[in-house]
N, CA, C, O and the ligand as a Tripos MOL2 file, in Angstrom:
@<TRIPOS>MOLECULE
protein
  289   287    73     0     0
PROTEIN
NO_CHARGES

@<TRIPOS>ATOM
      1 N          -7.7310   -4.8760   20.3830 N.3       1 MET1
      2 CA         -7.3080   -4.3770   19.0650 C.3       1 MET1
      3 C          -6.5880   -3.0530   19.2330 C.2       1 MET1
      4 O          -7.0070   -2.2070   20.0230 O.2       1 MET1
      5 N          -5.5150   -2.8750   18.4980 N.am      2 ALA2
      6 CA         -4.7520   -1.6220   18.5800 C.3       2 ALA2
      7 C          -5.5700   -0.4870   17.9470 C.2       2 ALA2
      8 O          -6.1390   -0.6370   16.8660 O.2       2 ALA2
      9 N          -5.6090    0.6090   18.6290 N.am      3 VAL3
     10 CA         -6.3670    1.7750   18.1830 C.3       3 VAL3
     11 C          -5.4200    3.0080   18.1480 C.2       3 VAL3
     12 O          -4.6640    3.2370   19.0930 O.2       3 VAL3
     13 N          -5.4720    3.7950   17.0470 N.am      4 PRO4
     14 CA         -4.5980    4.9770   16.9790 C.3       4 PRO4
     15 C          -4.9110    5.9570   18.1290 C.2       4 PRO4
     16 O          -6.0700    6.2200   18.4510 O.2       4 PRO4
     17 N          -3.8400    6.4770   18.7270 N.am      5 LYS5
     18 CA         -4.0270    7.3760   19.8810 C.3       5 LYS5
     19 C          -4.5780    8.6660   19.4380 C.2       5 LYS5
     20 O          -5.4230    9.2480   20.1180 O.2       5 LYS5
     21 N          -4.1080    9.1660   18.2600 N.am      6 ARG6
     22 CA         -4.5510   10.4650   17.7910 C.3       6 ARG6
     23 C          -5.0970   10.3920   16.3560 C.2       6 ARG6
     24 O          -4.7050    9.5510   15.5470 O.2       6 ARG6
     25 N          -6.0140   11.3140   16.0940 N.am      7 LYS7
     26 CA         -6.5450   11.4530   14.7300 C.3       7 LYS7
     27 C          -5.4360   11.9300   13.8160 C.2       7 LYS7
     28 O          -4.6600   12.8080   14.1930 O.2       7 LYS7
     29 N          -5.3490   11.3730   12.6340 N.am      8 THR8
     30 CA         -4.3790   11.8160   11.6360 C.3       8 THR8
     31 C          -4.7540   13.2420   11.1620 C.2       8 THR8
     32 O          -5.8290   13.4590   10.6040 O.2       8 THR8
     33 N          -3.8670   14.1730   11.3900 N.am      9 SER9
     34 CA         -4.1900   15.5590   10.9910 C.3       9 SER9
     35 C          -4.2330   15.7000    9.4660 C.2       9 SER9
     36 O          -3.6580   14.9030    8.7250 O.2       9 SER9
     37 N          -4.9330   16.7370    9.0370 N.am     10 LYS10
     38 CA         -5.0170   16.9810    7.5770 C.3      10 LYS10
     39 C          -3.6460   17.1930    6.9700 C.2      10 LYS10
     40 O          -3.3740   16.7180    5.8670 O.2      10 LYS10
     41 N          -2.7530   17.9220    7.6980 N.am     11 ALA11
     42 CA         -1.4440   18.1890    7.1730 C.3      11 ALA11
     43 C          -0.6290   16.9070    7.0030 C.2      11 ALA11
     44 O           0.0940   16.7200    6.0240 O.2      11 ALA11
     45 N          -0.7810   16.0250    8.0110 N.am     12 ARG12
     46 CA         -0.0310   14.7510    7.9690 C.3      12 ARG12
     47 C          -0.5520   13.8830    6.8160 C.2      12 ARG12
     48 O           0.2270   13.2940    6.0670 O.2      12 ARG12
     49 N          -1.8800   13.8170    6.6890 N.am     13 GLN13
     50 CA         -2.5170   13.0110    5.6640 C.3      13 GLN13
     51 C          -2.1010   13.5460    4.2850 C.2      13 GLN13
     52 O          -1.7910   12.7790    3.3730 O.2      13 GLN13
     53 N          -2.1030   14.8840    4.1570 N.am     14 ARG14
     54 CA         -1.7920   15.4820    2.8250 C.3      14 ARG14
     55 C          -0.3190   15.3230    2.4850 C.2      14 ARG14
     56 O           0.0320   15.0980    1.3260 O.2      14 ARG14
     57 N           0.5530   15.4400    3.5010 N.am     15 SER15
     58 CA          1.9830   15.2840    3.1960 C.3      15 SER15
     59 C           2.2980   13.8390    2.8240 C.2      15 SER15
     60 O           3.2110   13.5890    2.0370 O.2      15 SER15
     61 N           1.5480   12.8830    3.3840 N.am     16 ARG16
     62 CA          1.7320   11.4710    3.0160 C.3      16 ARG16
     63 C           1.2360   11.2790    1.5690 C.2      16 ARG16
     64 O           1.9050   10.6310    0.7640 O.2      16 ARG16
     65 N           0.0820   11.8370    1.2520 N.am     17 SER17
     66 CA         -0.5040   11.7040   -0.0640 C.3      17 SER17
     67 C           0.4230   12.3400   -1.1300 C.2      17 SER17
     68 O           0.4690   11.8770   -2.2700 O.2      17 SER17
     69 N           1.1450   13.3880   -0.7490 N.am     18 ALA18
     70 CA          1.9590   14.0850   -1.7200 C.3      18 ALA18
     71 C           3.0730   13.1820   -2.2600 C.2      18 ALA18
     72 O           3.5580   13.4080   -3.3690 O.2      18 ALA18
     73 N           3.4810   12.1710   -1.5010 N.am     19 ASN19
     74 CA          4.5700   11.2950   -1.9310 C.3      19 ASN19
     75 C           4.0460   10.0130   -2.6020 C.2      19 ASN19
     76 O           4.8250    9.1700   -3.0460 O.2      19 ASN19
     77 N           2.7190    9.8850   -2.6670 N.am     20 TRP20
     78 CA          2.1340    8.6450   -3.2000 C.3      20 TRP20
     79 C           1.8420    8.8970   -4.6930 C.2      20 TRP20
     80 O           0.8580    9.5410   -5.0580 O.2      20 TRP20
     81 N           2.7140    8.3770   -5.5110 N.am     21 ARG21
     82 CA          2.5480    8.5350   -6.9800 C.3      21 ARG21
     83 C           3.1260    7.3810   -7.6980 C.2      21 ARG21
     84 O           3.8800    6.5880   -7.1350 O.2      21 ARG21
     85 N           2.7680    7.2790   -8.9760 N.am     22 LEU22
     86 CA          3.3120    6.2040   -9.8300 C.3      22 LEU22
     87 C           4.7310    6.6010  -10.2750 C.2      22 LEU22
     88 O           5.0310    7.7660  -10.5360 O.2      22 LEU22
     89 N           5.5800    5.5710  -10.3450 N.am     23 THR23
     90 CA          6.9610    5.8190  -10.8740 C.3      23 THR23
     91 C           7.1150    5.1070  -12.1790 C.2      23 THR23
     92 O           6.4860    4.0740  -12.4070 O.2      23 THR23
     93 N           7.9390    5.6400  -13.0370 N.am     24 ALA24
     94 CA          8.1920    5.0480  -14.3290 C.3      24 ALA24
     95 C           8.9630    3.7520  -14.1040 C.2      24 ALA24
     96 O           9.8340    3.6990  -13.2350 O.2      24 ALA24
     97 N           8.6520    2.6850  -14.8880 N.am     25 PRO25
     98 CA          9.3740    1.4560  -14.7240 C.3      25 PRO25
     99 C          10.8200    1.5740  -15.1790 C.2      25 PRO25
    100 O          11.1180    2.2880  -16.1360 O.2      25 PRO25
    101 N          11.7250    0.8670  -14.4880 N.am     26 GLY26
    102 CA         13.1640    0.9250  -14.8210 C.3      26 GLY26
    103 C          13.4050    0.1550  -16.1240 C.2      26 GLY26
    104 O          13.2380   -1.0640  -16.1540 O.2      26 GLY26
    105 N          13.7920    0.8410  -17.1900 N.am     27 LEU27
    106 CA         14.0220    0.1760  -18.4470 C.3      27 LEU27
    107 C          15.5130    0.1970  -18.7360 C.2      27 LEU27
    108 O          16.2030    1.1830  -18.4780 O.2      27 LEU27
    109 N          15.9960   -0.9290  -19.2860 N.am     28 SER28
    110 CA         17.4380   -0.9820  -19.6780 C.3      28 SER28
    111 C          17.5050   -1.5140  -21.1080 C.2      28 SER28
    112 O          16.6610   -2.3200  -21.4990 O.2      28 SER28
    113 N          18.4940   -1.0790  -21.9000 N.am     29 PRO29
    114 CA         18.5860   -1.5550  -23.2460 C.3      29 PRO29
    115 C          18.9660   -3.0200  -23.3750 C.2      29 PRO29
    116 O          19.7930   -3.5080  -22.6050 O.2      29 PRO29
    117 N          18.3950   -3.7140  -24.3070 N.am     30 CYS30
    118 CA         18.7200   -5.1110  -24.5910 C.3      30 CYS30
    119 C          20.1540   -5.1670  -25.0860 C.2      30 CYS30
    120 O          20.5280   -4.3850  -25.9600 O.2      30 CYS30
    121 N          20.9770   -6.0800  -24.5480 N.am     31 PRO31
    122 CA         22.3640   -6.1410  -25.0190 C.3      31 PRO31
    123 C          22.4590   -6.6530  -26.4910 C.2      31 PRO31
    124 O          23.4840   -6.4810  -27.1500 O.2      31 PRO31
    125 N          21.3860   -7.2720  -26.9700 N.am     32 ARG32
    126 CA         21.4270   -7.8280  -28.3410 C.3      32 ARG32
    127 C          20.9660   -6.8290  -29.3750 C.2      32 ARG32
    128 O          21.6600   -6.5690  -30.3580 O.2      32 ARG32
    129 N          19.7410   -6.2450  -29.1410 N.am     33 CYS33
    130 CA         19.1790   -5.3570  -30.1660 C.3      33 CYS33
    131 C          19.0360   -3.9260  -29.6880 C.2      33 CYS33
    132 O          18.5470   -3.0840  -30.4430 O.2      33 CYS33
    133 N          19.4390   -3.6170  -28.4760 N.am     34 ARG34
    134 CA         19.4380   -2.2510  -27.9180 C.3      34 ARG34
    135 C          18.0470   -1.7250  -27.7130 C.2      34 ARG34
    136 O          17.8860   -0.5250  -27.4910 O.2      34 ARG34
    137 N          17.0360   -2.5560  -27.7750 N.am     35 GLU35
    138 CA         15.6810   -2.0830  -27.4860 C.3      35 GLU35
    139 C          15.4730   -2.0360  -25.9980 C.2      35 GLU35
    140 O          15.9540   -2.9020  -25.2670 O.2      35 GLU35
    141 N          14.7360   -0.9950  -25.5280 N.am     36 LEU36
    142 CA         14.4850   -0.8450  -24.0950 C.3      36 LEU36
    143 C          13.5250   -1.9250  -23.6110 C.2      36 LEU36
    144 O          12.4700   -2.1390  -24.2090 O.2      36 LEU36
    145 N          13.8890   -2.5960  -22.5410 N.am     37 ARG37
    146 CA         13.0120   -3.6180  -21.9630 C.3      37 ARG37
    147 C          13.1720   -3.5390  -20.4540 C.2      37 ARG37
    148 O          14.2260   -3.1430  -19.9560 O.2      37 ARG37
    149 N          12.0930   -3.9280  -19.7020 N.am     38 PRO38
    150 CA         12.2600   -3.9910  -18.2410 C.3      38 PRO38
    151 C          13.2490   -5.1040  -17.8780 C.2      38 PRO38
    152 O          13.3130   -6.1320  -18.5520 O.2      38 PRO38
    153 N          14.0120   -4.8900  -16.8150 N.am     39 SER39
    154 CA         14.9650   -5.9070  -16.4360 C.3      39 SER39
    155 C          14.2470   -7.1590  -15.9390 C.2      39 SER39
    156 O          13.1530   -7.0550  -15.3840 O.2      39 SER39
    157 N          14.8330   -8.3280  -16.1240 N.am     40 HIS40
    158 CA         14.2860   -9.6330  -15.8100 C.3      40 HIS40
    159 C          13.0930   -9.9760  -16.6770 C.2      40 HIS40
    160 O          12.2590  -10.7930  -16.2870 O.2      40 HIS40
    161 N          12.9990   -9.3620  -17.8530 N.am     41 PHE41
    162 CA         11.9350   -9.6660  -18.8170 C.3      41 PHE41
    163 C          12.5270  -10.0540  -20.1550 C.2      41 PHE41
    164 O          13.6010   -9.5980  -20.5480 O.2      41 PHE41
    165 N          11.7830  -10.9190  -20.8480 N.am     42 VAL42
    166 CA         12.2170  -11.3140  -22.2010 C.3      42 VAL42
    167 C          12.1050  -10.0660  -23.0840 C.2      42 VAL42
    168 O          11.1370   -9.3120  -22.9860 O.2      42 VAL42
    169 N          13.1050   -9.8590  -23.9470 N.am     43 CYS43
    170 CA         13.1530   -8.7090  -24.8280 C.3      43 CYS43
    171 C          11.9620   -8.7830  -25.8270 C.2      43 CYS43
    172 O          11.8040   -9.7830  -26.5270 O.2      43 CYS43
    173 N          11.1310   -7.7200  -25.8820 N.am     44 PRO44
    174 CA         10.0140   -7.7530  -26.8450 C.3      44 PRO44
    175 C          10.4760   -7.6510  -28.2730 C.2      44 PRO44
    176 O           9.7260   -8.0160  -29.1790 O.2      44 PRO44
    177 N          11.6900   -7.1660  -28.5200 N.am     45 GLY45
    178 CA         12.1830   -6.9530  -29.8540 C.3      45 GLY45
    179 C          12.6750   -8.2210  -30.4990 C.2      45 GLY45
    180 O          12.2230   -8.5900  -31.5830 O.2      45 GLY45
    181 N          13.6450   -8.9290  -29.8060 N.am     46 CYS46
    182 CA         14.3090  -10.0660  -30.4360 C.3      46 CYS46
    183 C          13.9550  -11.3870  -29.6870 C.2      46 CYS46
    184 O          14.4070  -12.4550  -30.1000 O.2      46 CYS46
    185 N          13.1770  -11.3260  -28.6250 N.am     47 GLY47
    186 CA         12.7650  -12.5420  -27.9250 C.3      47 GLY47
    187 C          13.8830  -13.2820  -27.2060 C.2      47 GLY47
    188 O          13.7850  -14.4880  -26.9780 O.2      47 GLY47
    189 N          14.9500  -12.5630  -26.8450 N.am     48 HIS48
    190 CA         16.0740  -13.1680  -26.1930 C.3      48 HIS48
    191 C          16.0540  -12.8560  -24.6970 C.2      48 HIS48
    192 O          15.6130  -11.7810  -24.2900 O.2      48 HIS48
    193 N          16.5190  -13.7750  -23.9010 N.am     49 TYR49
    194 CA         16.7150  -13.5610  -22.4680 C.3      49 TYR49
    195 C          18.0020  -14.2430  -22.0270 C.2      49 TYR49
    196 O          18.1720  -15.4430  -22.2440 O.2      49 TYR49
    197 N          18.9010  -13.5010  -21.4170 N.am     50 ARG50
    198 CA         20.2090  -13.9620  -20.9700 C.3      50 ARG50
    199 C          20.9640  -14.6250  -22.1120 C.2      50 ARG50
    200 O          21.5450  -15.6970  -21.9440 O.2      50 ARG50
    201 N          20.9530  -13.9870  -23.2600 N.am     51 GLY51
    202 CA         21.7000  -14.4360  -24.4110 C.3      51 GLY51
    203 C          21.1080  -15.6620  -25.1070 C.2      51 GLY51
    204 O          21.7680  -16.2660  -25.9520 O.2      51 GLY51
    205 N          19.8730  -16.0360  -24.7620 N.am     52 ARG52
    206 CA         19.2530  -17.1850  -25.3230 C.3      52 ARG52
    207 C          17.9360  -16.8260  -26.0060 C.2      52 ARG52
    208 O          17.2190  -15.9620  -25.5020 O.2      52 ARG52
    209 N          17.5880  -17.4470  -27.1240 N.am     53 ASP53
    210 CA         16.3320  -17.1820  -27.7930 C.3      53 ASP53
    211 C          15.2230  -17.9670  -27.0600 C.2      53 ASP53
    212 O          15.2040  -19.1980  -27.0730 O.2      53 ASP53
    213 N          14.3170  -17.2340  -26.4330 N.am     54 VAL54
    214 CA         13.2580  -17.9450  -25.6910 C.3      54 VAL54
    215 C          11.8910  -17.5410  -26.2440 C.2      54 VAL54
    216 O          10.8840  -17.6570  -25.5460 O.2      54 VAL54
    217 N          11.8490  -17.0690  -27.4880 N.am     55 SER55
    218 CA         10.5810  -16.6790  -28.0920 C.3      55 SER55
    219 C           9.7330  -17.9240  -28.4080 C.2      55 SER55
    220 O          10.2250  -19.0510  -28.3480 O.2      55 SER55
    221 N           8.4490  -17.7000  -28.7480 N.am     56 ALA56
    222 CA          7.5490  -18.8100  -29.0190 C.3      56 ALA56
    223 C           8.0010  -19.6060  -30.2230 C.2      56 ALA56
    224 O           7.7970  -20.8190  -30.2870 O.2      56 ALA56
    225 N           8.6190  -18.9200  -31.1880 N.am     57 ALA57
    226 CA          9.0910  -19.5870  -32.4060 C.3      57 ALA57
    227 C          10.1990  -20.5850  -32.0580 C.2      57 ALA57
    228 O          10.2610  -21.6800  -32.6170 O.2      57 ALA57
    229 N          11.0880  -20.1800  -31.1070 N.am     58 ALA58
    230 CA         12.1850  -21.0580  -30.6960 C.3      58 ALA58
    231 C          11.6300  -22.2950  -29.9950 C.2      58 ALA58
    232 O          12.1520  -23.3980  -30.1580 O.2      58 ALA58
    233 N          10.5580  -22.1000  -29.2090 N.am     59 GLY59
    234 CA          9.8900  -23.2190  -28.5340 C.3      59 GLY59
    235 C           9.3210  -24.2080  -29.5300 C.2      59 GLY59
    236 O           9.3820  -25.4190  -29.3220 O.2      59 GLY59
    237 N           8.7500  -23.6700  -30.6470 N.am     60 ASP60
    238 CA          8.1790  -24.5360  -31.6800 C.3      60 ASP60
    239 C           9.2350  -25.4010  -32.2820 C.2      60 ASP60
    240 O           8.9860  -26.5750  -32.5560 O.2      60 ASP60
    241 N          10.4420  -24.8500  -32.5060 N.am     61 LYS61
    242 CA         11.5320  -25.5980  -33.0980 C.3      61 LYS61
    243 C          11.8370  -26.8450  -32.2320 C.2      61 LYS61
    244 O          11.9840  -27.9530  -32.7480 O.2      61 LYS61
    245 N          11.9240  -26.6360  -30.9280 N.am     62 LYS62
    246 CA         12.1830  -27.7710  -30.0390 C.3      62 LYS62
    247 C          11.1090  -28.8100  -30.1420 C.2      62 LYS62
    248 O          11.4020  -30.0040  -30.1860 O.2      62 LYS62
    249 N           9.8220  -28.3670  -30.1810 N.am     63 LYS63
    250 CA          8.7010  -29.2810  -30.2730 C.3      63 LYS63
    251 C           8.7760  -30.0920  -31.5670 C.2      63 LYS63
    252 O           8.5090  -31.2940  -31.5980 O.2      63 LYS63
    253 N           9.1570  -29.3690  -32.6500 N.am     64 LYS64
    254 CA          9.2810  -30.0550  -33.9370 C.3      64 LYS64
    255 C          10.3150  -31.1500  -33.8770 C.2      64 LYS64
    256 O          10.1030  -32.2480  -34.3910 O.2      64 LYS64
    257 N          11.4660  -30.8410  -33.2330 N.am     65 LYS65
    258 CA         12.5410  -31.8250  -33.1080 C.3      65 LYS65
    259 C          12.0490  -33.0360  -32.3400 C.2      65 LYS65
    260 O          12.3560  -34.1680  -32.7120 O.2      65 LYS65
    261 N          11.2870  -32.8180  -31.2700 N.am     66 LYS66
    262 CA         10.7670  -33.9100  -30.4560 C.3      66 LYS66
    263 C           9.8340  -34.7760  -31.3090 C.2      66 LYS66
    264 O           9.8760  -36.0050  -31.2460 O.2      66 LYS66
    265 N           8.9830  -34.1040  -32.1160 N.am     67 GLN67
    266 CA          8.0470  -34.8190  -32.9420 C.3      67 GLN67
    267 C           8.8120  -35.6720  -33.9830 C.2      67 GLN67
    268 O           8.4440  -36.8140  -34.2590 O.2      67 GLN67
    269 N           9.8710  -35.0920  -34.5440 N.am     68 GLU68
    270 CA         10.6770  -35.8140  -35.5330 C.3      68 GLU68
    271 C          11.2890  -37.0560  -34.9250 C.2      68 GLU68
    272 O          11.3660  -38.1030  -35.5690 O.2      68 GLU68
    273 N          11.7250  -36.9370  -33.6830 N.am     69 LYS69
    274 CA         12.3290  -38.0770  -32.9740 C.3      69 LYS69
    275 C          11.2960  -39.2050  -32.7740 C.2      69 LYS69
    276 O          11.5950  -40.3880  -32.9310 O.2      69 LYS69
    277 N          10.0770  -38.7840  -32.4230 N.am     70 ARG70
    278 CA          8.9870  -39.7700  -32.2170 C.3      70 ARG70
    279 C           8.6530  -40.5330  -33.4810 C.2      70 ARG70
    280 O           8.4550  -41.7480  -33.4760 O.2      70 ARG70
    281 N           8.5980  -39.7630  -34.5810 N.am     71 GLU71
    282 CA          8.2210  -40.3530  -35.8820 C.3      71 GLU71
    283 C           9.2770  -41.3600  -36.3850 C.2      71 GLU71
    284 O           8.9390  -42.4000  -36.9490 O.2      71 GLU71
    285 N          10.5250  -41.0330  -36.1710 N.am     72 SER72
    286 CA         11.6120  -41.9010  -36.6940 C.3      72 SER72
    287 C          11.8430  -43.1220  -35.7820 C.2      72 SER72
    288 O          12.7090  -43.9490  -36.0660 O.2      72 SER72
    289 ZN         16.5750   -7.6610  -27.8420 Zn       73 ZN73
@<TRIPOS>BOND
     1     1     2 1
     2     2     3 1
     3     3     4 2
     4     3     5 am
     5     5     6 1
     6     6     7 1
     7     7     8 2
     8     7     9 am
     9     9    10 1
    10    10    11 1
    11    11    12 2
    12    11    13 am
    13    13    14 1
    14    14    15 1
    15    15    16 2
    16    15    17 am
    17    17    18 1
    18    18    19 1
    19    19    20 2
    20    19    21 am
    21    21    22 1
    22    22    23 1
    23    23    24 2
    24    23    25 am
    25    25    26 1
    26    26    27 1
    27    27    28 2
    28    27    29 am
    29    29    30 1
    30    30    31 1
    31    31    32 2
    32    31    33 am
    33    33    34 1
    34    34    35 1
    35    35    36 2
    36    35    37 am
    37    37    38 1
    38    38    39 1
    39    39    40 2
    40    39    41 am
    41    41    42 1
    42    42    43 1
    43    43    44 2
    44    43    45 am
    45    45    46 1
    46    46    47 1
    47    47    48 2
    48    47    49 am
    49    49    50 1
    50    50    51 1
    51    51    52 2
    52    51    53 am
    53    53    54 1
    54    54    55 1
    55    55    56 2
    56    55    57 am
    57    57    58 1
    58    58    59 1
    59    59    60 2
    60    59    61 am
    61    61    62 1
    62    62    63 1
    63    63    64 2
    64    63    65 am
    65    65    66 1
    66    66    67 1
    67    67    68 2
    68    67    69 am
    69    69    70 1
    70    70    71 1
    71    71    72 2
    72    71    73 am
    73    73    74 1
    74    74    75 1
    75    75    76 2
    76    75    77 am
    77    77    78 1
    78    78    79 1
    79    79    80 2
    80    79    81 am
    81    81    82 1
    82    82    83 1
    83    83    84 2
    84    83    85 am
    85    85    86 1
    86    86    87 1
    87    87    88 2
    88    87    89 am
    89    89    90 1
    90    90    91 1
    91    91    92 2
    92    91    93 am
    93    93    94 1
    94    94    95 1
    95    95    96 2
    96    95    97 am
    97    97    98 1
    98    98    99 1
    99    99   100 2
   100    99   101 am
   101   101   102 1
   102   102   103 1
   103   103   104 2
   104   103   105 am
   105   105   106 1
   106   106   107 1
   107   107   108 2
   108   107   109 am
   109   109   110 1
   110   110   111 1
   111   111   112 2
   112   111   113 am
   113   113   114 1
   114   114   115 1
   115   115   116 2
   116   115   117 am
   117   117   118 1
   118   118   119 1
   119   119   120 2
   120   119   121 am
   121   121   122 1
   122   122   123 1
   123   123   124 2
   124   123   125 am
   125   125   126 1
   126   126   127 1
   127   127   128 2
   128   127   129 am
   129   129   130 1
   130   130   131 1
   131   131   132 2
   132   131   133 am
   133   133   134 1
   134   134   135 1
   135   135   136 2
   136   135   137 am
   137   137   138 1
   138   138   139 1
   139   139   140 2
   140   139   141 am
   141   141   142 1
   142   142   143 1
   143   143   144 2
   144   143   145 am
   145   145   146 1
   146   146   147 1
   147   147   148 2
   148   147   149 am
   149   149   150 1
   150   150   151 1
   151   151   152 2
   152   151   153 am
   153   153   154 1
   154   154   155 1
   155   155   156 2
   156   155   157 am
   157   157   158 1
   158   158   159 1
   159   159   160 2
   160   159   161 am
   161   161   162 1
   162   162   163 1
   163   163   164 2
   164   163   165 am
   165   165   166 1
   166   166   167 1
   167   167   168 2
   168   167   169 am
   169   169   170 1
   170   170   171 1
   171   171   172 2
   172   171   173 am
   173   173   174 1
   174   174   175 1
   175   175   176 2
   176   175   177 am
   177   177   178 1
   178   178   179 1
   179   179   180 2
   180   179   181 am
   181   181   182 1
   182   182   183 1
   183   183   184 2
   184   183   185 am
   185   185   186 1
   186   186   187 1
   187   187   188 2
   188   187   189 am
   189   189   190 1
   190   190   191 1
   191   191   192 2
   192   191   193 am
   193   193   194 1
   194   194   195 1
   195   195   196 2
   196   195   197 am
   197   197   198 1
   198   198   199 1
   199   199   200 2
   200   199   201 am
   201   201   202 1
   202   202   203 1
   203   203   204 2
   204   203   205 am
   205   205   206 1
   206   206   207 1
   207   207   208 2
   208   207   209 am
   209   209   210 1
   210   210   211 1
   211   211   212 2
   212   211   213 am
   213   213   214 1
   214   214   215 1
   215   215   216 2
   216   215   217 am
   217   217   218 1
   218   218   219 1
   219   219   220 2
   220   219   221 am
   221   221   222 1
   222   222   223 1
   223   223   224 2
   224   223   225 am
   225   225   226 1
   226   226   227 1
   227   227   228 2
   228   227   229 am
   229   229   230 1
   230   230   231 1
   231   231   232 2
   232   231   233 am
   233   233   234 1
   234   234   235 1
   235   235   236 2
   236   235   237 am
   237   237   238 1
   238   238   239 1
   239   239   240 2
   240   239   241 am
   241   241   242 1
   242   242   243 1
   243   243   244 2
   244   243   245 am
   245   245   246 1
   246   246   247 1
   247   247   248 2
   248   247   249 am
   249   249   250 1
   250   250   251 1
   251   251   252 2
   252   251   253 am
   253   253   254 1
   254   254   255 1
   255   255   256 2
   256   255   257 am
   257   257   258 1
   258   258   259 1
   259   259   260 2
   260   259   261 am
   261   261   262 1
   262   262   263 1
   263   263   264 2
   264   263   265 am
   265   265   266 1
   266   266   267 1
   267   267   268 2
   268   267   269 am
   269   269   270 1
   270   270   271 1
   271   271   272 2
   272   271   273 am
   273   273   274 1
   274   274   275 1
   275   275   276 2
   276   275   277 am
   277   277   278 1
   278   278   279 1
   279   279   280 2
   280   279   281 am
   281   281   282 1
   282   282   283 1
   283   283   284 2
   284   283   285 am
   285   285   286 1
   286   286   287 1
   287   287   288 2
@<TRIPOS>SUBSTRUCTURE
     1 MET1         2 RESIDUE 1 A MET
     2 ALA2         6 RESIDUE 1 A ALA
     3 VAL3        10 RESIDUE 1 A VAL
     4 PRO4        14 RESIDUE 1 A PRO
     5 LYS5        18 RESIDUE 1 A LYS
     6 ARG6        22 RESIDUE 1 A ARG
     7 LYS7        26 RESIDUE 1 A LYS
     8 THR8        30 RESIDUE 1 A THR
     9 SER9        34 RESIDUE 1 A SER
    10 LYS10       38 RESIDUE 1 A LYS
    11 ALA11       42 RESIDUE 1 A ALA
    12 ARG12       46 RESIDUE 1 A ARG
    13 GLN13       50 RESIDUE 1 A GLN
    14 ARG14       54 RESIDUE 1 A ARG
    15 SER15       58 RESIDUE 1 A SER
    16 ARG16       62 RESIDUE 1 A ARG
    17 SER17       66 RESIDUE 1 A SER
    18 ALA18       70 RESIDUE 1 A ALA
    19 ASN19       74 RESIDUE 1 A ASN
    20 TRP20       78 RESIDUE 1 A TRP
    21 ARG21       82 RESIDUE 1 A ARG
    22 LEU22       86 RESIDUE 1 A LEU
    23 THR23       90 RESIDUE 1 A THR
    24 ALA24       94 RESIDUE 1 A ALA
    25 PRO25       98 RESIDUE 1 A PRO
    26 GLY26      102 RESIDUE 1 A GLY
    27 LEU27      106 RESIDUE 1 A LEU
    28 SER28      110 RESIDUE 1 A SER
    29 PRO29      114 RESIDUE 1 A PRO
    30 CYS30      118 RESIDUE 1 A CYS
    31 PRO31      122 RESIDUE 1 A PRO
    32 ARG32      126 RESIDUE 1 A ARG
    33 CYS33      130 RESIDUE 1 A CYS
    34 ARG34      134 RESIDUE 1 A ARG
    35 GLU35      138 RESIDUE 1 A GLU
    36 LEU36      142 RESIDUE 1 A LEU
    37 ARG37      146 RESIDUE 1 A ARG
    38 PRO38      150 RESIDUE 1 A PRO
    39 SER39      154 RESIDUE 1 A SER
    40 HIS40      158 RESIDUE 1 A HIS
    41 PHE41      162 RESIDUE 1 A PHE
    42 VAL42      166 RESIDUE 1 A VAL
    43 CYS43      170 RESIDUE 1 A CYS
    44 PRO44      174 RESIDUE 1 A PRO
    45 GLY45      178 RESIDUE 1 A GLY
    46 CYS46      182 RESIDUE 1 A CYS
    47 GLY47      186 RESIDUE 1 A GLY
    48 HIS48      190 RESIDUE 1 A HIS
    49 TYR49      194 RESIDUE 1 A TYR
    50 ARG50      198 RESIDUE 1 A ARG
    51 GLY51      202 RESIDUE 1 A GLY
    52 ARG52      206 RESIDUE 1 A ARG
    53 ASP53      210 RESIDUE 1 A ASP
    54 VAL54      214 RESIDUE 1 A VAL
    55 SER55      218 RESIDUE 1 A SER
    56 ALA56      222 RESIDUE 1 A ALA
    57 ALA57      226 RESIDUE 1 A ALA
    58 ALA58      230 RESIDUE 1 A ALA
    59 GLY59      234 RESIDUE 1 A GLY
    60 ASP60      238 RESIDUE 1 A ASP
    61 LYS61      242 RESIDUE 1 A LYS
    62 LYS62      246 RESIDUE 1 A LYS
    63 LYS63      250 RESIDUE 1 A LYS
    64 LYS64      254 RESIDUE 1 A LYS
    65 LYS65      258 RESIDUE 1 A LYS
    66 LYS66      262 RESIDUE 1 A LYS
    67 GLN67      266 RESIDUE 1 A GLN
    68 GLU68      270 RESIDUE 1 A GLU
    69 LYS69      274 RESIDUE 1 A LYS
    70 ARG70      278 RESIDUE 1 A ARG
    71 GLU71      282 RESIDUE 1 A GLU
    72 SER72      286 RESIDUE 1 A SER
    73 ZN73       289 GROUP 0 **** ****
């Protein structure tokens, strides 16, 4: 098993810890409603992704259409 040759000094450990912090998530405005959203995420404001409505309500519409087809 590989073993460290030297003990990590306090200075080295502390300088490493100094750079370990949380960063703010990268947010970009939605092209549709200008609300800030993380990239590659569905917009929380208008439920659109890549110019398409992908919200739960839009999904229901598709389900309803399928049900109508079955009934007729
Ligand atoms: Zn939006």
